[in-house]
N, C-alpha and C positions, 0 to 999 in steps of 0.2 A: 804824747810826745814828751821826751825827757825835759827836765829843767834846763839842762845844758843847751838843748836844741832851741828851747824857747828864748834863751838869752842870747843866742848867736845872732849876729847882725851882719851877715855877709851877702845878703841880697840887695840888689840895687832897687830902691823904692822911690817913686816920685813923692815928694813931701811938701812942695811949695803950695801956698794958699791959692796961687793962680791955677796950678794944675787941678787942685781939688775942685775949684769952681768950674773949670773947663770940663772935667770928666763927668760932672753931674748934669751937664746941659744937653739938650737936644736929643732926647731919646723918645722913640715912639711910645705912645701910651701902652701900658700892659693890657692884655685882653681881659675882659670881664667874664669870659666864658669859664665855667667851673666844671671840673670832671664829674661824671655821673657816679652815683653810688655803685661800687663794683660788687660782683657776685661773691668774690672772696670776702669783702667786708660784711655782706649780709650773713654769710656763714659764720664769720667771726663773732657777730653780735649774738648769734644763737649759743656759741660756746661761752661767751661772757655771761650769758644768762644762767647757764649751768654752773659756772664758777660762783656766781653771785648767790645762788641758792644754797651752796654749801659753806659760804663764808659771809653770812649776813652780819652786818654791823662792823665788819673789818675793812680797813683801808689796805688795798692790795696794790703793790708797786712792782711793775714788770718792765725793766729797762730793755731797750734794743741793744745796748752795748755801744761802745765808742770805736772810733778808728784806731787801728793798731799799726804801729810803726813796723815797716818791713826793713828799712835801712835808712839811717840818717833822717832826711825829711820826706821820705817816700812811704806811703801807707799801703798796706794790703787792701785789695778790693774788699769792700765792706759786705758783711752778711749779718742780718739781724739775728738776735737770739731766737731760737725756735719757738719758745713760749710767747714771745712778743709777736712774732709773725702769725702764730696760730690765733691769737686773741685780737689782732688788729686787721689782718688781711694784707698787711704790707710785706712784700717779699723782695726778691732781687737785692739791690744794694740800698734799700731804704730803711729807716732814716737814722743815720748815726746820731747818737746822743739823745734820741727820743726816749721818752718814758711813758708808758701807759699807767695811769693811776685809776683804779676803780674806787671811787669815793662813796662810802655808804650813805644811804639816804635815810637811815633810821638806826636805832640802837639794836644790839644783838637780840635776836628772838622776834623782832618785828617783821622780818621778811619784807622789808621795804625796798630792797634792791639796791643798785649802785648806779651812779653816773660815771660813764667812761670818759676820761679826760686824757688827751694826748698832749704831753708837754714836749715841745720840739723846737728846733731852731728854724724859724720861718724865714721867708724871703726878706732880705735886707733892702732898704731903700737905696736908690742910686747915689745919694749924696753921703752915704755912710762909708767909713773906712773899710768895712768888710767887703763892700761891693767890688772894689778894685785892688785892695791891698792884702786880703787874707788868702794866701795860697792854698789853705786847707778847706775853707768853706766859701770863699768869695765867688760871686757869680762870674766874674771875669775868668776865673781859673777852673772852676768845676761845674759851671752851669747854674741855672736858676733853680732855687729851691721852691717848694710849694708855699703858698701863703696860708695863713690860718683858715681863711675862707675855703681855699682849695681842699685842705685836709678835712674840714668838716663836711664838705660836699661829697668827697670821695669815700670817706669812711663812716659817715653817719654818727659821729661822736663830737664831743667838745674839744676844740683846739686852744692851747695856751702856749705862751712863750716859755721855753725851758728855764729861763731865769727865775720864774716863779715857783719852780718845783720844790726846792728845799723848804720854803715857808709852808707850802701846801702839805707836804709830807709830815712836817713837824707839828702842824696844828693839832693841839689836844692829844699829842702822841702818848701822853701819860694816861689818858682816859680811853682813847680809841686804840684797839689792837691794830698795829701796823705790821704787815707782812711784806717781805721783799724777796725777789728772786736774786740771790746773792751772787751767783757766778756769772751773771750777764755783764756786769761792769764792776770790777773789784774796787776801782777808785771811788766810784759813786757809792758803793756799799759802805766803804769806810766813812765817807762824809755823812751818809744817812744814818749810820750807826751813832755818830756823834750827835746829829740832830735829834734822834729819838731819845738818846740818853739825856740830853739837855732838857727835853720836854717831859722827862719823868718816867720814861719807859723802863721796864725791868731788863737791864742789860744782860742778866744771867740767862734769860730765856729767849733772847732775840734770835740766835742762830737756830735753836730748836723749832721755833715757830716759823721761821723762814724756810727751813727744810721741809716742813709740812706743806707749805704752799708749793714749793718746787715739785714735790712728789705728786701733788694733786694735778698740777698742770701737765706733768709728764704722763700720768695715767689717763688723763682726759683724752689723749690722742690714740688710745688703744683701739677703740672702735671708730671706724671711719664712716662718715655719712656718704650719701650717693654722689655728692659733688666731689668729695675727696677721692672716692674710688675712681671717678671719671678723670681726675687729675693724674692719678697713678697710672691709668691706662694710657693717657697721653704721653706720660714720661716713658713708659715701656715702648710705645710706638716710635717715639723720637729716638730712643736708644737703638732700635733696630736700624734706623738710618745710619747711625754711626758705625754699627757692626758691619753693615754691608759695604760701607766705604772702606773699612779695613780689609774686608775680603777682596775687594778689587785690587788692593795693593799687595796682597800676599805674594804673587810671583816676583815682585820687584825687591822684596825684603832681603834675600840673601846677598844681593850685590850692593846694598846701601851702606852696610856698616852701622852698628848701633840701631839695628832695625826695630828694637823695642821702642826706642824714642820716636821712630817714625809712626809706629802704631799709636802710641800715646798722643802724638800731635794730630794724627788723622782723626782719631775719635774726638779729641778735644775741640778741634775745629768745628765739627758737626754738632757737638754738644753746645758750644757757644752760639752756634747759628740757630739750633732748634729750640734752645731754652736759655736758662741763665748760665749754664756751664755744666761741668761735671758735678755729680752729687757727692763725690769723694775722690781721692786720688786713685786713678785708674791703675789696675794691675795688668801689666802687659808682659807676661812672663814666658819666655821661650826656653824650650829644653828643660834642663835641670832647675832653672829659676822657678818653674811652676811649682816646685816642691818647697819653696819658701812661701808660706801662706800669705804674708802681707808684702810681697815683692813690689815695691813702688819706686825703686831706683830706675828701673826701665832703661838700663844703659847697655844691655847686652846685644850681641849680634844675633841674628836669626838665620839659622842654617836650613838648607833644603833637607827635608826629611824630619825636621823638628815638628813638635806640636807647639802651638802658642796658646797659652791660657789667657783669655781676655775677660777680666772682671771689671765691668764699667757700667755707669748709669748716667743718664741725662737728668739734671735737676731743672725743673721748669721755673719760670719767674715767680710762681707761687711758692717755690722751694720744695714742693713734693718731688721725690726722686725715685727713679727706678734703680734696680740692683740686679744685674743679669751677668751670668758667666756662661761662656761657651769655650770649648777647647778645640782648636781648629788645626788640621794638618796643613802645614805650609805648602806642601806639594799638591794639595787637593785631595789626597787619598791617605787613609790610615794604613800603617803597616799591620800585619796580622797581630802582633803583640799590642800595639797601640789600640787597635780595634777591640781586642779582648778586654783591656782595662776600661776603655770608654764604655763598652756595653755593660760591664759590671756596675759602673757608676750610674748609667742610665736606668738600670733595673732598680737600683737603690732609690733613685729619685722618684721613679714611678710609685714605689711602695710608700715613700714619704708623702707624696701628693695625695695618694688614696687615703691616707690617715687624716687629712685635713678636712674635718667635718664637725659640726656642732656636737657637743657632748664629749668628744675626745679631748684629752688634755693637750696642751702645747707640747709637753714632753713626749707624747705618743708619736709625734711626727719624727722626732729623732730616733725613737725606739724602732719604728718600722724601717727606716732607711738603714740604720746601723746594723740591724740584723742581716740584711741582704749583703752589706759590706763584709760582715763577719763570715757569712756563708761562703762567699767567694774566696776570702783569704784562707778559710779552712780547706776549701776544695783545691786550692793551689798548693796546699801543704806548708803554708807560711806560719801558722800558729805553732806553738811549742808542741812537741810530741806528747800525745795523750790528752791534749786540750781540745774539748769539743766546742761547738758553737755556743751551747748553753754555758759552758765553763767560762769562756771569754766574755760573755755578756754579763756575768756575775759582777756587780759593781763593787763588791767587797773584796773579792780575791782574784778577779780576772782582768779584763780590759786590755788584753794583749793586742787586740785589733787597733787600739787607739794609736799605736806606733805609726800606722799608715793613714789614719784619719783622726787627728787630734781634736778637731774643732766640732762644734755642734752643727746640727743640720739646718736650723732655722733661727730667725730673729724677726721681730716686728719691724715694719718698714713704713715710712711716711715722710714727714718733713725732715726727720733725721734718718740717715741710712740705717742706724741702729736706734730705732724709735722707742719711746717709752722706757728709756734706760733707767729711770729712777723708780719704776714700779718694783714692788717687793717680789720675792720669790713666789709667794702665794698668789700674787696677781699676775705673774708672768709664767714661770716654768710649770707651776702646779695648777694653773688656771684652766678652766674649760674654754674651749674655743667658742667664739660667738660670731654670728653673722656681722660682717663689716670689718673684722680684723684682717689685716693684710700682712702676710708672712712671706719670707723667702723659704725655698726648699733647695738646699745646696750641698748634697753629699760630694765627697771627692775621694780619690786615692792618690797617695803621694809616695813614690818610691825614689828616694834620694840616690844620687849617683854613687855615693860611697856607702850605701846600706848593704852590708854583707849578709844580712839575713834573708835577702831576696835573691832569686836567680838573676844572673847577669842580664838576661833579656828584658827584665822589668826596670833595671836601674836607669834613672834619669827621666822616667816617665811620670808626669803629674797630670791628673785630669780632674776637673770640677765641672759640674753642670748645675746651673742655678736659674730658677724661675721665681716669679712673683705671683702669689695666689691670694685671692680674697675669699674668705669664708662666706658661704651662702647658707640659706635656710636648710638645704638638703645635702650639702657637701662643700664644694669650692669651685671657683672659676679661676682658671689659670690665665692671668693677664698676658702672659707670653706663651699661651698654649699653641698658637699657630707657628711658633718658632720650631726649627728642627730639634729633635732629641736623640734619635738613634744615630749610629755611625753612618748608615746608609743615607739618612735624611741630611746629615751634615755635609756629606760629600756631594749630594745632589744640590744642596743649597749653594755651595761654593761654585759648582759648575754653572748653575743658573745665573748667579750674580755676575760671574766673570764673563758670561756670554752676552750680557745685555749691552 
């Protein structure tokens, strides 16, 4: 919150001593029941152990991040930093301003491990100003926070008040290497940089050391365990509920006006009901809007005869998200040209999925899918005269096909929709696929309405098809494998859903 907002005093607040005494009286005792240790927290402890083994003797600081102002004194819904959620098991909207500190139990080289300590803002007593007077954190305004005992029981780590954080981080910071995830909370980063400098840390190397920690925590998510894969499957299944809700609405869209917004709202309703919400801004792109890759305005009309490209995913309370795309004919059936384009994309996706197996490189998935795309473009006569499929696939002198599919075919998926983003090229694009990796496979073809290099019949048609797959010991398992893929299957799906 800005300094100006903090200084503003335009709220009516009860301030008399009599009121303070009155508001603190006659409340039922708080329950002594404590939450059980969650499965998410158990998995998080295993991840912390892996981090501990590679950062022995170092103090590791992983903030959740703070509340962000949406407008004036209204905040956005809080989402913790992904590294924090991954290492604590806290998802959904928990806990703003909290910081996980992994405190070393021995000197570097001793492999003595770490104590995990969560510094957070615990439940305030009922006679405190926060209880009734703090509109951002107070129990009267936003509900009860967990106590220190609650957090320790639920997460299986040590809980402390966030007011103790800076002293704890600064302790012996000139002798102990302190690493911080810098982008989680930039205001906190600035304060902790000062604390570390005052304690004697080498300020010239702070950012470099912090970047190494951020990289390691991002790369840690590249291979999912069985529980994480289960979460991904649940997210995919929940996403199907939202897609089928949209399908039921398809016949009504042409008469609604701004039908894309109706699609966005319909999916968002079910995403919020099924999980924490959407995992990213949904793309609800009808007609030529489908040819804008990141169309999130979703303010267009939906016309009978259009295709609508829906790229959306449900994020669970654990923050694991799906990422699925289907391109649906609003009328329930594809036109011949729409079908032709859709089947080209479906063939490319099938080739990409077939390439997802241990030993292949991540980049092989794109190579397999884009070859099929190039073959269809060549067959349609869209490549320049004399340019063969091999010519256009030449990365040094070709790439003409990229005009109609400029994006890559895959990305890692998990707590972030584009997971493991800080991994190096060698760890990502050039890496061999391993069991437990979860990838999207999402080729597309995009023929803009004003593209004069394509026949008129193609113009304004955009199609993408996206599934989420997990690498297995002998290939892959498509988490959305039971969804429709071919044009016939999509049409049958629409007819079935609308008949229920």
